[in-house]
Structures are given as structure tokens and as C-alpha cells.
N, C-alpha and C positions, 0 to 999 in steps of 0.2 A: 596441085602438083602430084604426079604419080608417086606412089610410096617409095619406089626405088630411087627416084631423083631426090626426094625429101631426105631419105636416109643418107644418100651420098653427100648432100649439102650439110647435114648435121655432122657427119664424120670429118668433112673438110674444115668446118668451123672449129670443131674440137681440136683438130691438129694445129690450127692456127693459134688457139688459146694456149695449148701445151707448148708450142714453140716460143710464145712470148714468155711463159714461165721459165722455160729451160735456158733462154738466152739472155735474160736480164737478172741482175742481182736482186732488184726490188721491182715488183709490179703491183700497182694499185688499180683495181677495177673500181671506178668511181662514178658518181653523178655530180655534175658541176654545181647544182643547187643544194646538195645535201650538206648540212653543217658538220656532220660527223666525218664526211669525206674531206671537207676543208681542214678540219682539225688534224687528221692524219697526214694530209699533204703538207701542212704547215710544220708538223713535227719533223718530217724528213728534210724540209728546207732548213730548219734550225740545226739539224744534225749534219747539214751539208752532205746529205746522201742523195745521189742522183737516182731517181726512180722513173720508171716508165708508167705513165698514167694513161689509162684507157677510160675516157668519159663515155659511159654507155648511153647517155642521153644525147650525145652528139653523133652517134653512128647509127646507120640504118638497121644493123643487125643487133642493136643493143638488147632488146628483149630475149633474143635467141642466145646471146652471150650469157645473160643472167640465168636463163633456164639451164644451160649446160654447166655453169659454175655451181648451181645448186646440186646437180647430179654428181659433180666431181668432188664437192667439198661438204655438202649438207647444209651450207649456209645460204639463206634466201636473200639477205640484205647486203647493202654496200655500206662502207667500203669492204672489199675483199682483198686482203693483203697477202702477197707471196714474197718470201725472202729466201734466196738461194734454193729455189725449187720446192720449198716447204710452205704449206699454207699456214699462216699465223692466225688469221681470223679477221674480225672487224675492228671497229674503233676501240671498244673497251679492252679487248685482248692486246691490241697494239700498245695502248697507253700503259696497261699493267706491265707488259713486257719491258717497256722503257723504264718504268718506275723500279722494277725489280732487277734491272741490269741485264735481263735476258735478251733484250732486243740487240744490244751490242754483240752479245755472244752469237746470235743468229747472223748478224751482219759479218761477223768474223768467220762464219762457217761452222760454229760450234752450237749445234741444236740440242745437245744432250739434256739440257735442263728444262726444255720447253714441253716435253711430252707428258701425256696423262699418266703413263705407266712406264716402269723400267722394262717390263716384259709382258707381252700378250701372247698367250698360247691359244691356238685355234684348234680345238678338238679336245673333248673331255673323256678320252679313252685312257687306258692304263698308262701309256707313255706320257700323254699330256698332263694327266693328274700328277704323276710322279715328278715331272719336271717343274710344274708350277708350285707344288708344295715345297720342294727342295729350295727353289729360288726364294719363296716367301720366308722360309726358315732362315735364309741367309740375309734377311732384312730388306728384300726388294719389294717394290710395289708391283703386284702381279694381277692380271686378269685372265680368266679362262672363259672362252666362248664355246658353247657346244649346242648343236641343234641337229636333231634327227629328222631328216626328210622322210615322211611316211612312205612305206612301200606301196606299189600299185594296189595292194589289198587293204591299205590303210594302217598297217602295223607300225607302231612306234614304240619307244621305250625311254627309260630314264638315263641319268648320268652314269658313266662308267664305260661306255664304248662297246665294241663288238664282243670282246671276251666275256664280260660280265653278263651282258644281256642276251646276246644271240650267238654266242660262240663257246669258248672253252667251258664255262661253268654249266650252262644247261646241257651242253653236249655230253660232258662227263657224267652228269647226273642221269641223263637218259640212257647213256651207255651202261651205267650201273643197273638201271632197271632191266636191261637186256641180260646182263651178267647174272642178276638174281633169278631170272627165269630159268637159266641153265642150272644154277645152283639148286633150285628147288627140284629139278629133275634128278640131280645127283644125290640130293638129300635122302631120298627113299633107299638108295643103296647103302647109305651110312646108318640106316636104322630108323630114320624119321618116318612116322606114319601119320598121314592126314588123308581123310576120305573125301572131304568136300572138293567140289570142282574148283580147280585153280584157274583164275582168269585175270586178265589185266584191265584196269580201269584208267583210261587215258585222262579223264577229267581230274581224277584224284592226283595223278602224277603231276600234271601241268600246274594245278593249283598250288601244290606244295613247292614245286620248283620256282614258280613265279613269286610266291610269297617270300621265299628266301632271297631271290634276286631283288625284290623291292626293299628288303632290309639292307642289302648292299648299296643300292642307289641312295638311300637315305644316309647311310654311313659315309659315303663319299661327299655328300653335300655338307654334312657336319664337319668332316675333316678339313674341307676347304675353308669353311667359316672359322674353324679353330686356328687355322694357319693365316687368317686374314687375307685370303685370296678372294678377289671379287669374281663371283661366278655369274654369268649371264647366259640364259637359255635363248640364244639368238644365233642366226646364221651370219657368219662373218665373211666379208670379201674386201680385198684391198681396193682403195680408190687412189692411193698414192703409196710410194715406197714405205712411208712411216705412218700411214693412216688407213684404218679400216672402217667399213660401214657395217653395222650390226642391225639385222632385221629380225624382230621377234615374230611369234606366231600370229599376232594381230596385224602385222605389216608395219608396225611402228619402227622408224629408223633412228639410230643413234650413231654418232661417229666418235672414234677413239684413236688416240695416237700412242705410239710406244717407241722407245729407243731400240728394242730388239723384239723379234717375233720368232715363235717356234710353230712350225706346221706339224700338226699331229692329227690329221683328218681321217686317217685310216682308209679302208676300202669297203665297198658294197658289192653284193653279188651281181654278176653279169647275166643278162638275159640272152635269149637265143636269136632274137631278131627275126622270128617267123610269125605267121598269123596265129593269134590266140595265146602267145606266151605270157604277156603281161595281164591279159584279161582272165586267164583261167589257171595259170600255174602259180605255184608258190616257190619261195626260196627258203634258205635257212633263216633268213630274217623273219619269216612268218611261222616256221614250223614249231618253234619251241613254245610259242604261246597260242598255237592253234586251238580254238575252243572246242573242237570235236576230234574224235579219232579219225585219222586220215584214210583208214581202210586199205583197200588194194592200191598199192603205190608204185608208180614208175619213177625211178630216180634217173635223171639224165645227167651223165657226166661220170668221170672216173677220178676226180680229185679226192683229196683226203676228206673233204666235206661230204662228197657223194658217198664214199664207202663207209664213213662213220655213221651217217644218217641212215643209209640203207641197212647197215648192220644192226643198229639198235631197234629200228622199226621191225625187222625180222625177229629180233630177240624178244620182243614183247608179243610176238605171235601173228604179225601181219604178213600178207602176201606181198612180197617185194621183188621187183625186177629192176636191174641196173642196166641202162643202155650205155655202151662204151663205144666211142668213136674210134679210138686207136689203142692206147696202152693205159694201164693202171698206174696211178700215182706218179705222173710225170715229174722228173726231177729227183725222185727217190731211187734207191737201189732196186733194179727191176727184178732180180731174183727174189728179194724179200717181198716186193709188191705182188708178184704172181703167186707166191705162197700164201699171202694174206687173202688174196682173191679166191684161191682154190679152197681155202678153209671155209670162206663164206658160201661158196657154191655147194660144198659138201654138207652144209648145214642149212640149206633151204633157200638161199638167195639165188634167184635166176639171173643169168647174165645174157644180155642181147648184144653180141659183139659185132663191130664193124657196121653199125647203123647210126644214122643221124635223123632227128625229127625234122619234118618239113611243115607240119600243120597240127594245131591243137584245136579241137572243136568240142563244144559242150553239148552233150546228149540230154542230160538232166541236171537241173539245178538242185541244190541240197547241201546238207552238212554231214557227210560229204555228198557231192553229186556224182555224176558220171561223165567222163571225158573220153573222146576218141582221139588217139594219137596216130598220125600217119607218118611213117618213117621210110627213109630210102637207104639202101645199101651203099657203103662207101667203096664197094668193089664191083659195082655193076648198076643196072637199072632197076633191080628188084625193089618193089614197094610193098610194105606190109602195114597192117592196121592192128591196133590193140585198144581194148577198153580198160580204163582204170578209174578209181574214185579220186585219186590225187596224183598230180604230176609235180615232182620236186625238181627244180632246175639247179644244178650244182656244177657248172662248167667253168668256174673261175671267178675271180673278183677284179674289180676295177678301182684304181686309186681315185679318191674323192678330191681331185685337184682342178677339174675343168671349170668350175663355177665360183672360184674364190678369188678371182681377179689377179692371178699371179702375173699375167701379162702387164698389168698396170704397175706392179712392183718390180718388174724386170727379171723375175725368176724364170730360169730355163727349166723346161719340162720335156721329157721324152714324149713326143706327140703320138707315138704308137700305143703306149700303155698308160700314159698319165703319170708315170713315176718321176720322182725328183732326184736328179743326180746331186750327190754331196761329196765333200772331201772327207778325210778320216776324222774330222771333228764335227761331222753332221752339218757343215756349213754349205749353203747353196752358193750359186755364183754371185748373189747379192750378199755382201759381208754381214749385214745385220739380221739376215733371215736364215733360220736353221730349220731342219726337218728331221723327224724321228719316226720310227714305227714302220707300218706296212707300206707306206708310200715311197720308201727309199728304193732307189734303183739298185738292184743286185744284192740286196740284203735280206736277211731272214724275216719272214712274216710271222713273228712269234711274240706273244705278250711279254714274257720275261725279258726279251731282247729290247723291246720298246721301253720298258721300265728302267732297265739298266742304262740304256742310252740317254734317257731323259734325266735321270739323277746325275749321271756323270757330266752331262752337258751343263746343267745348272751349276755344278761345282767348278767347272772350268771357267764359266762366265763370271761367277760371283765369289768364288772362294780361292782363286789362285791355283786350283788343281791343274795337273797336266795329264791325268789319267783318261785314256780314251776307251770307248767300248770295243771289246774284242769280239769280232764276228766269226772267229775261227773256232772249230770244234764245239759248236753249240749243240747240246743234246736236245732231242725232241722225241715225241711219241705220237703215233697215229692210233686213235682208239677204235680200231676195227674190232670185231668180235674176238679175234685172236690179235692181241695188241702188238704193235710193231714199234720198237724203240731203236733209235739210231744216234750216232754221234760221229762226226768226221765225214770222210769221203764214201761215196757209193763205190761199188766195185768197178763200174764203168768209168767213173771219174779218176779213180786211182790208176787204172790201166792207162788212161789217156795222159795223165800227168807223168807217170814214172815208167811206163812200159810193162807189159805182161811179165817179162823176164825178171823184173825187179820187185815184183809183188808176190808175197806168200800169203795164201788164204787158208786159215785154219777154220774148220767148221765141224758142226755136229748136230744131229737130230737129238731130241730128248723127250722124255715122257714125265711130266710133272707128277710127283707122288699123289697129289690130290685127284689126278685124273685116273689113277689105277683102279680104285674101288668101283667107280661107275663104269670102268672099262671103255673109256672114250679117248679119241685122238692120240692113239699110241704112235709115238715117233712122228708127230705132226709139228710139234714145236721145233724151232731151228735157231741156231746161233752161229755167227761167224765173225772173225776179226781179220782185218786186212793189215798186213805188216810190210814195212818198207825194208827190203833186204839191204839197201844201200846205207841204212841208218840204224844198224844194230837191231833190226826187226822191231823198230818202233811202231806202235799201233797207230794207224792213220785212218782206220775205219772200224766202227763197232756196230753190230747189227744183231737184234734179238727179236724173235717172234715167239711170244708166249704170254702167260698171265702176268699181271702187274708190271708191264713193260716200263712204265714211267719210273717206278720205284727202283727197278734194276738198273736202268740206264743212267739215272742221276749220279750214282756213285762212280760208275765207270767214266762218266763225263769228267768228273774231277780228276780221276787217274790220268785221263788223256791230257788234261790241262797241265799235269805235272810231267808229261812226257813218257808215259808208261810204255814198256817194251814187253815182248812176248815172254822173255825170261822172268821179268818181274811178276807177270800174271802167274806163271808156272810156280814161282816161289811163294805165292800167296796161298794160304790155307783156306779152303772153301768152307762155307757154313752148310752143314748137312742136316737134313735133306732139304735143299732149296734148288730153285731153277738157276739162280745166279751163279752157283758154284761151277756150272758147266764151263765158265770162262777161265777157271783155274786148272782144268783137266784136259783141255782140247789138245789132241795129238795129231789128228788126221788132216793132211793138207788136201786141198781141192785138186792140186796137180797130180797127187798120187793116185787118185781114183779109189781110195780105200773106203771100206764100209763105215758109214757114220751113224748107223742105228745103235741105240742104246738098249741093252737087254736087262739091266737091273742096276742096283746100287754099285 
């Protein structure tokens, strides 16, 4: 039989099996001569329970039925018993369920006591770990499944998810390496004398960072063990609404059931879909543990990942070019994004704007080798070529939801981006399946948000809490060379929601005191707040471009949670001399066109 016809036949048979399961209270897939099957059928007769019996040895497709049942349930043998659409198992499990009183509960439609776990969390990142540990601390039986599919380069990592292994932690540490490079240049102006040639060693940096990350991986495993959470390094996918298949790195399969599930699978970098991208390019998944210095680097993309990586690579002295298709930091305040990009450009990062790559070719193998990148203008037919040692793709991230069997569980997914729509309690359209973290549709892709949502979800499920995760006014920072912190609305969004006439923007340039002695970046740092004139000039947007942006933004994030107004900021006494005090002294509005340069204290 041709492959297409064979696949069509299998799908048709699978649908037939599923229809039997869905339309009958009890289905027993049996073989007439099997004593275990007879025992189960006799039990249902004694209980006076009508069941649909399919004798596989009496039908032509019997072997195919059994093959598909194995794929659906993980059970090779008969009898295979389904009750109210739930797979119970074989003879031993059916008899035990009867003895324990669970069979009657199943027949009555209450399957809560028959599952292996109270909660299975799919994904061992920050959100999944927080949720699982909280649920276990509340006395529930919990399992976490986490499996990192290697990148095309073969890169993989340990427990902890993107943030710990290939995101926030190594990114901030490498950013710090770049900041230290600038600090050493400043140090001479402050009187520090050192004659030896200052150079950066990539291998020393990555070894130290990955050693620290390894200690975090181990700490997470210990924490799960201490909380009695069962951790399995396996790839999970649904086979039924309450059942998952777990496949480990050796291909061994196990099946687990749970009353409730939490999806916390996160995202992975998107590739370009052009010749040579997966063969020759790297992503942020590879960069932080790259065993050699990347050399002359092309960063493709204008996301925060692209600008952060391009920034710290330039900061440690590498030749960096950033290729931008359209705008910088889509979704962020564009005034702030362009100022951050301008600072990078003034400090050695080259920008290739309005171009997209169409082909990547290897000229020389090596560590690093040499690559040729062919790119096309987005505004015409112009084609250019460039040679680089490393090409880093940072054009966005895709939700890891397409291969975990959500269709078999009935979970709805946005087919365009793989994101999962949820209600305000992180509940999907399937009541017993929840989702948290980066895979949520229309929510922040930030580690602390996932942690908060995970903990609060566990408390609602198992501790009677009614507190929900608040996704409004979430503070965040982009660790570009000149850091950008924000909270609340961008200027574009504020105008869209309230109208230009109802928004007052207060802003100011400033010069950090620590920049004055080295005489750099005078009036390059910038701050602004967006105030709603219809609501007592309440602050609805906070934006800061300058050193230590995360530390500055965190406190003002709390103020915004408390409903801070412009008057309250004016009445707050600043700490002098600091950068953050600028928010207590801003007087010039954007609409006035007044001079916002600072001349001194």
C-alpha cells in the first residue's frame, strides 16, 4: 500500500477507536480466549454494568487496533479498559480499582482518586519550578518533567529553564563583563594606573559563568528533592486529557496520569528559514556556552536579545554589526529604543538598517570559522554581501507547544504563534489544564512574572487563595550597554489609549556624576514619565535610560503599584547625587519644547 493510503487508513482507524471510547461509558478491548479479559468482563457482568466489548481476535483489523492502542495508552496487552473516556488499564488495575472502591467512582464520573499525581508540571523553568514546589509544600503529589531538545549545534543544558541557563543570568553576567571594560577605561581618569595590556579572555569568562550556572542547576534538583517533587528528565506529550507520555534521552517511554496539569514549556529562538541558517548560525541558546570567542559577529534582529547580545559582545572588544529589518525593540517605547540604539552606535556597534539576510554560506570551517552573509534591502532590490566569523540569529522566539500533544488534550492554541490563551486564572479552555510563563497569549515574557503566576496558581488550586497574578505595571529592564528600564505604558500606547491631549510627558536628559570625571556621555542618559491628566496626573508610564536601570526601576515600579502621581514624585526628596533623583525634580514637559539638558547639580 502506498504510504499516503496507509497513513489515511491508520488515521481512520484511530478515529474509530476514539469514537468508541467517547460514546460508551465502558469499553473493553479484549481477546476472547484471554483469561484476564474474561475475568474483567465477568466483573462488569457482576456489577450489572453494560460495556462495549471489542474482541480483537474476532476482527480483521485486530492487530492494527492493538498497535494503535499501544500508541495511545502505552499498554501492550489486553484487556485494555476505558471508563468515561479515561484509560483505566488492564486486568490488575481494574481489579485493584474495584477493591479500593475507585472503580465505582470512575463509573460515577469521579476520576479524581485514580491518577498517579495531583499535579504534573510540564517544564522545569522558573515558573514550573515555583509552581511545583509550592504545590508540593501544600501537601500535593507533584511531578515535574523537563527536557531540553538540543539546538542544531548540539547545545543543551540542565534544570532551570531559559533564564538560568541561556537567558537572564548569563546575559547579565556577560553584560557586566562589557560594563567592566568601560569601567577600566574610566578608571585611569580616577587615578588608577596599570601598564599591562588589558584584554578579554572569552574562555575564562564562559568557564566562570557556566560553573555558576551548574551550581544553580544542582540547587534546583536538590530543592525539588527536598520538597518531594518527582523530577523526570523526559520529554512530555499528552496522549489523553489526563495522561502524558514521557520519553527520556534513550527513547524509553513511560506514561503518567494527573488530576491537573500546568504547561510551563517556555520558548526557544526562532530561525530565519533561509539556506544555511541552522547549519552555520548560532542563537542565544548557543552563545553563552560557546567554547571559543565568536570574533567578528553579525547579530540579525532588533529584539532585546539582539541588542543585549550585540552590546556586551562589543563591550568586550569584538567587532559587532546589528542587522535591523525595521524598528528597534518592537513593543517598547520607540523614543527610548532609538536612544538606546544611538548610544550603541556611538560606542562602536555598527547598524545595518532595512536589510534582511537571504543566504548564509560557510567560507572556512573553524572556531570560529568564516561565513558569508548575503542580504537584500527591504526598500528595493539591492543585494549586499559581508563576511563574519559568527552569525547570531535573534529575530524572536516561538512557544514550545507544537509537539506536546495539546490537540489530544483538547487545548486551544493560537496557530499563528503557538501561544496559549488563558483566562485571568491561567486556565486554558480545558478546565484541568493551566499554563504559565512565556507561552501565554498577550502576557509578559519575564521570569519574575512566571514565578509569581506559578506560586499564586498553586495557592489558588490547593490553599483556597483567590489572589491572581497582576500583569499590569510590570517593571522590566533591557540590559543594553546603556540600560533601559521601564514600567507601565509606552508613549505610543498611552496616546492610543487616552489621546495626546490627555497625556502630559515630563522628561529630562541627565549626566551621571560617575561619567563626569572620564568626561563621557554628557546629557546622553534620559528619563521621562507619562502622566494621565484625567486622573490627577497619575503616572502611567515610567522610562529610564542610564546606569543601573534595573535597580532604579524596581522602586518606582512599587510606587506605580501604589498609584503614584506627579505631585507625589515632586514631594519626594531625592537622594543626591544619584541618577534616580531625576524623577523627583523633572519640570519640563515635552509639549512645552523646553530645554531638557542638565548643566550641573
